[in-house]
C-alpha positions as CSV (number, residue, x, y, z in Angstrom):
1,M,31.7,-18.3,4.3
2,N,32.6,-19.9,7.6
3,A,30.7,-20.5,10.9
4,G,31.7,-17.1,12.2
5,D,30.1,-15.3,9.2
6,L,26.9,-17.3,9.6
7,E,26.8,-16.4,13.3
8,R,27.3,-12.7,12.6
9,A,24.6,-12.8,9.9
10,K,22.2,-14.6,12.3
11,S,22.9,-12.0,15.0
12,W,22.3,-9.1,12.5
13,I,19.0,-10.6,11.5
14,D,17.9,-11.3,15.1
15,A,18.7,-7.6,16.1
16,R,16.4,-6.4,13.2
17,R,13.6,-9.0,13.2
18,D,11.0,-6.4,13.9
19,I,12.0,-4.3,10.9
20,F,11.2,-7.3,8.7
21,L,7.7,-7.4,10.2
22,D,7.4,-3.6,9.7
23,L,8.2,-4.1,6.0
24,I,5.5,-6.7,5.7
25,R,3.0,-4.4,7.5
26,V,3.8,-1.5,5.1
27,Y,3.4,-3.8,2.1
28,L,0.1,-5.2,3.5
29,G,-1.1,-1.6,4.0
30,F,-0.4,-0.6,0.5
31,A,-1.9,-3.8,-0.9
32,L,-5.1,-3.1,1.1
33,I,-5.2,0.4,-0.4
34,G,-4.9,-1.0,-3.8
35,R,-7.6,-3.6,-3.2
36,G,-9.9,-0.8,-1.9
37,L,-9.3,1.3,-5.0
38,A,-9.8,-1.6,-7.3
39,F,-13.1,-2.5,-5.6
40,A,-14.3,1.1,-5.7
41,W,-13.7,1.3,-9.4
42,R,-15.5,-2.0,-10.2
43,V,-18.1,-2.3,-7.4
44,G,-20.9,-2.9,-9.9
45,T,-19.1,-5.7,-11.7
46,V,-18.0,-7.8,-8.7
47,D,-19.9,-11.0,-8.1
48,L,-20.3,-11.3,-4.4
49,H,-22.7,-14.3,-4.6
50,A,-25.1,-12.0,-2.8
51,P,-28.1,-9.8,-3.5
52,S,-27.3,-6.4,-5.0
53,W,-28.3,-4.6,-1.9
54,A,-25.7,-6.6,0.1
55,A,-23.0,-5.8,-2.5
56,G,-23.8,-2.1,-2.0
57,M,-23.6,-2.4,1.8
58,A,-20.3,-4.4,1.5
59,A,-18.9,-1.6,-0.7
60,H,-19.7,1.1,1.9
61,Y,-17.7,-0.8,4.5
62,L,-15.0,-2.4,2.4
63,V,-13.8,0.6,0.4
64,P,-13.2,3.1,3.3
65,V,-11.9,0.4,5.6
66,H,-9.4,-0.9,3.0
67,L,-8.4,2.6,2.1
68,F,-8.0,4.2,5.5
69,G,-7.2,1.0,7.3
70,G,-4.5,0.3,4.7
71,L,-3.1,3.8,5.1
72,L,-3.0,3.4,8.9
73,L,-1.3,0.0,8.6
74,A,1.3,1.4,6.1
75,I,2.3,4.2,8.4
76,G,1.8,2.2,11.6
77,L,-0.8,4.4,13.3
78,V,-3.4,2.6,15.5
79,T,-2.1,-0.5,13.9
80,R,-4.1,-3.1,15.9
81,A,-7.4,-1.3,15.3
82,A,-6.7,-0.8,11.5
83,A,-5.8,-4.5,11.2
84,L,-8.8,-5.6,13.2
85,A,-11.2,-3.5,11.1
86,N,-10.1,-5.3,8.0
87,V,-10.6,-8.8,9.5
88,P,-14.3,-9.1,8.8
89,I,-13.8,-8.2,5.1
90,L,-11.2,-11.0,4.7
91,V,-13.4,-13.4,6.6
92,G,-16.3,-12.5,4.3
93,A,-14.1,-12.8,1.2
94,A,-12.8,-16.2,2.3
95,L,-16.3,-17.6,3.2
96,F,-18.6,-16.0,0.7
97,V,-16.6,-14.9,-2.3
98,H,-13.7,-17.3,-2.8
99,G,-14.7,-20.1,-0.5
100,R,-16.7,-21.8,-3.2
101,E,-13.6,-22.0,-5.4
102,G,-11.7,-24.1,-2.8
103,L,-8.0,-24.3,-2.2
104,F,-5.3,-24.6,-4.8
105,T,-7.2,-23.4,-7.8
106,R,-5.8,-21.5,-10.7
107,A,-7.0,-18.2,-9.3
108,G,-5.5,-18.9,-5.9
109,S,-7.8,-16.3,-4.4
110,L,-8.8,-18.2,-1.3
111,E,-5.1,-18.9,-0.4
112,L,-4.4,-15.2,-0.8
113,D,-7.4,-14.2,1.4
114,L,-6.3,-16.7,4.1
115,L,-2.7,-15.3,4.0
116,V,-3.9,-11.7,4.3
117,L,-6.2,-12.8,7.1
118,F,-3.3,-14.5,8.9
119,L,-1.1,-11.4,8.5
120,L,-3.9,-9.1,9.8
121,G,-4.3,-11.4,12.8
122,L,-0.6,-11.2,13.3
123,F,-0.6,-7.4,13.4
124,V,-3.7,-7.4,15.7
125,V,-1.5,-9.4,18.2
126,V,1.9,-7.8,17.7
127,G,1.0,-4.3,16.7
128,A,3.4,-1.9,15.0
129,G,7.2,-2.1,15.3
130,R,10.0,0.3,15.4
131,L,9.2,1.9,12.0
132,S,5.8,3.2,12.9
133,V,4.0,6.3,14.0
134,D,2.8,4.3,17.0
135,H,6.3,3.6,18.1
136,Y,7.4,7.3,17.5
137,L,4.4,8.6,19.6
138,A,5.0,6.2,22.4
139,A,8.7,7.0,22.5
140,H,8.1,10.8,22.6
141,A,5.2,10.5,25.1
142,S,7.5,8.8,27.6
143,R,10.2,11.5,27.2
144,S,7.9,14.6,27.5
145,P,8.3,16.3,30.9
146,R,5.3,16.2,33.0
147,P,4.9,18.8,35.7
148,S,4.8,17.3,39.2
149,R,2.6,20.0,40.6
150,P,0.6,22.8,39.1
151,M,2.2,26.1,38.2
152,P,1.4,29.0,40.5
153,A,-1.0,31.5,39.1
C-alpha cells in the first residue's frame, strides 16, 4: 500500500462520512428498542433506587419512548425529536440508577449510559443523514412542483 492508496481510501471515507453516522444512528435505534422491550418484560424486578410508584411512572415514559423513539431513530424520521425524547431517560439512568456504581466497574453500566447519552446528543445536533426518511422527505419536498397561482375554477 502506497501513499496514493491511502489518499484514495481517505477520500472515499470522507465522501461517505455521513453514512457511518447513519449506521450508528440505526444501531442506536435498535438498541433502544431492545432496552425498551427488556424493561417492559422486567419492570417489576428492576431496582430504580426509588419508590414503587416512581418505578411505575418511569416505566410509562421509558417503554414507549425507547420503543417508538428507537424506531424513529432507526428509520431516521423526526430524528432530532426522537433523540431528544430519550435524553431524560439516559440522564435519569446515569444519575439515579447507575450513578451510585461509579465509573469503570465490572458492570460498566454508567459508561454505557454516558456513551448512549453522548450519541443521543450528537443526533439531536446533527439530525439524520442521507440514509433516512427525513432526508428522503426533504429531497422530495424540494422537487415537488408548486403552482405559482391558483388554478381557474
